[in-house]
N, C-alpha and C positions, 0 to 999 in steps of 0.2 A: 727652527733657525730662521727662516725667512720673516717671522713675526718680529723675532728680535732686531733683525737687520733693519726691517721698516721702522720700528720704535726707535732706533739708534738715528737713522737718517732722519726721522721726524724732529727728534730733540735737537739735533745738530743744525737743521734748517731753520727752527725757530729760534735758536740762538744766534744763527748768523744774521736772522733777520728781525733782531729782536724790537727794534724801533717800530717797524712796519706792524709787527705782532701785538705790540702793544697798544698801538693806535686801533687797530681792530677790536681789541678787548675792550678799550674804553668806550669806543662809539657804540659798540654793541651793549654794553652794560647800561649806558644813558638811554639807547633805545629801548632796552626790555624794561628798563625802571619807569619810563614815561608811558609805555604801553600798559604795562602792570597798574600804574595809577589810573588811567583811564578805564579800564576794565574793572578794577575794585571800586571806582567812582560810580560806575552803572550797577554794580551789586549793591553799593551803598544806598542808592537812591532806591532801588527795588526793595532793599529791607527796610529802609523807612517808610515806603509808602504801605508795606504789609502792617507796619508796626502802627503808623498815624492813622490810617483810614480806618483802622478798626475802632479807633478811639474819638473819629472825627464828630462834632456836634453840629446841630444846626440851632440857632438862637432866634427867638422868636422876641423881639424887643415891644414892649406894649408903649402906649402913649402916655406923655407928661403934659402939664400945664404949659401952655404956650410952644409945644413940640411943633417943629418945622415939618415934618411929615405930612404930606397932602392927605392921608387917610385919617389923619387924627383931628384935624381941624382946631387946633391948639387947645384941646381939652384933654384931661386925662381919661385912662381908661376906666370904666367903673367896674366894681366888683362883680356885677350880674356879667359884664361882658369878659372879665377875665375868667369865671367860672365856664362861660360857653367855649371860650378858646380852650380851655384846660380839656374839656369833654372832647372837643373835636380832634385835638392832638392825639389823645390817647385811644380815639377810634380809627386811627389811620393804621393800614396793614404793615407798613414797614417801621413804625416807631416802636422801639423795644423799652424806652423809658423816657418819662418826662419829669423834670426837675425845675420847681419854681425857685426863683432867684430875687428877692426883693431889691430894691435899689440901694438899701443900706448894707446888704450882703455884698453886692456887686462893687459898692465902693470900698467896702473893707477889704475884698479880694485883692482888688487894683492897689489899694494902699500898701499891701504886702507884696505884692509882685513888682512895685517900683519904688520900694522904701528907700533905695538909694539912688533914685533919678528924681530929676525936678518934675516930671511928670506927675510922682507921688503927691505933689502940693495941690492938685486939681480938686476943685470943691464938688462935694457930694451931690450937689443939685444937677449936675451934669449927667447922672446915671438914671437909668430907667428899670422899671420891673421887666424881668423877661422870663421866658421858659427856655430852658436848656434842654434840647431834644436829641435823643441818642437813637440814631437809625441802625436797624438790622442790616441794612444793605445802603453804603454811603453814597451809591450812585443815583438813589431814588430821591434825591434832594428836590427835584422838581414836582415830585408828588406832593411833599409837605408845602413847598412853596405855593403851589397852583390852589391849595386848600385854605392857607393862611393870609395870602396877600388880598386886600380888600375887605377882609373881615372888620366890622366895628372893633375898634379898641387896638387893632394891630398896626404898629408904626413900622417896623421894618423885620424882614425875615432875612437873616445872616446865615451863609453857609461856609463854614470853616474849609470845607474842602477844596474851594477855590482859591483861598489863600495858601494851602499847601499845594496846589498845583501850579502856581505861580514860582513856589520855591523849588519844586521838584523839575519844572522847566529849566530854571537857571542852573540846576546841578547838572542836568542832560547836556546842556551847551558846553559847560565847563568840561565834563568828562569827554565829550567828542572833540572839542578843542585839543584837550590832552593828547587823544589819540591821533589826530591829525598830525599833532607837532611830533609824535612818536613815528608817524610814519614817514615824514620828514628825515628824522633821524636815521631810519632804517635805509631810506634812499641812500643818506651819505654813508652808511655801513657798507651798501652794496658796491657803491662806487669805489669806496678806499679797499674793499676786499679783491675787486677787480685791477685796480691799481697794482695793490701788493702781488697779485698774482703775475702779472705782466712782467713786473721788475724780477720777481724771482724768476720767472721762465727764461728771460733774457740772461739772466746771470748764470743759468745753468744750462745755456744752449749746447755747450760742450758735452755735457754729462749725458743730457737726453740724445745726443746724436751717436754717442757710444753705444748706449743701451738699445738704440734701434738697430745698430748694426750687428749686435750679437743676439738679435732676434726677439727683444722684449716686445710685448704687445702694448698697444695704446693704452689699455686699463692699467697696465702695470706702471708706465710712464707716468700716466697722470695721478694715479692714485695717491703718490705723497703729496702733491700739490693741495689734492682736495683735502686729504687729512690735517694738513697744516690749517687751512682755513676754518674747517670745522672745529679742530681743538680751539683755535683761537676765539672763535664765536661762540662756543659752549662756555668756554672760562668767562667771558663777557657776560654771556647769558646768567649763569651762575651766580656772578657778583651782583647783577642788576636785581635779579631774584632776592639774594640775600639783603640787599638795601630795602627792597620791598617788604621783607619779611620783618626787618628791624624798625620800619617805618610804622607798621601796622602794629608790632608787639608792643613797642614803647609808646609810640605817639597817639594811637588810637585806643588799644586795649588797656593801657596802663594810665594814659593822661586823660584823653577825651571822655571816655567810658565814665571815668570818676568825675571829670569837670562838668560834664552835662548830663545830669542825672534826668531820667525819665524819657530816654529815648533808645533806640536800638542801633548798635553800630556792627560793622563788620569785624572779622576776627582773624586769626593766623589760619584757620581753617579754609577761608576763602583765598588765601593766598595758595594754600596746598592745592586747592582746585583749580586754578587758573595757571600754576606754574608749569606743570606736563604739556598743556597746550602751548603756552609760550615758548618752551624749550624745544617741541617739536617745530614750531614755526621757524625759531632761529635754525636749527639744522637743516631742514629743507631749504631754507633760503640760502645757508653756506653752500650746500651741496650743488644746487643749481646754479648759483652765482659762478662758482669755481668751474664746474663743468662747462658751461657755455663759455665761459672767457678762455678755458683751455683750447677749447674746440677753434676759437677764432685765432688765438695768438700763439698757440703752441703748435708749431708744424712739426710732426713727427712721421 
């Protein structure tokens, strides 16, 4: 009977304060959505790191006639030098495979990659022969670099990992910026919850006074206010997580994973992984905010 009475009072209170309850729901929904985006962006960065770092290559470019690289002396790499470089690369402990690519092959690959771009009209004379080196441990680029730099016939040693690091650094900054914005929205949600509780407590001061006179405990008097805040917050969290699920399901899994072939993306399983923690955080935030506000503004 008491549970039914509490639920009835909860429903009536939410109906009487519908505008404030809807405000709490909407602010919480936006906060959860932004927080979820930030957390999933972090997981996406980790996923892409695991995927791309396993495929990262070191490219050793050879000299061509008139090369501007200081080590080349404006002369092309000889066949004997190329053979020595090949043997040296294959002897390194962290090298898992070595693939030779001629300037003609490099130009053909470039033309295919940029066939719809003005870059694709570049002349083939701009390309040099190279060795594409696959590392068993991508972090050991310095070992390959120190062995190759300065060798006769070597023009440049390029590490793709450094290019990826810049991209992942940008992704990390973007994800943390989203989390910071979510934190600001969470602060707005806390202030809105506190304001809602204060107004509700003021409008029901006569009821709480009567309850106190008949012997109701502080816990009994405060619990309906806490429940109202928790329910509104959890509804907002559910809507925010629903938006997050839809964004990942239709925006990432259905669109991006098909539009961008050859990379790894997060999925709805990642949403399921962060959802319980986000919901728990919203629940605790609502309980603590409402209880602290009631202790300060509801005198019983």
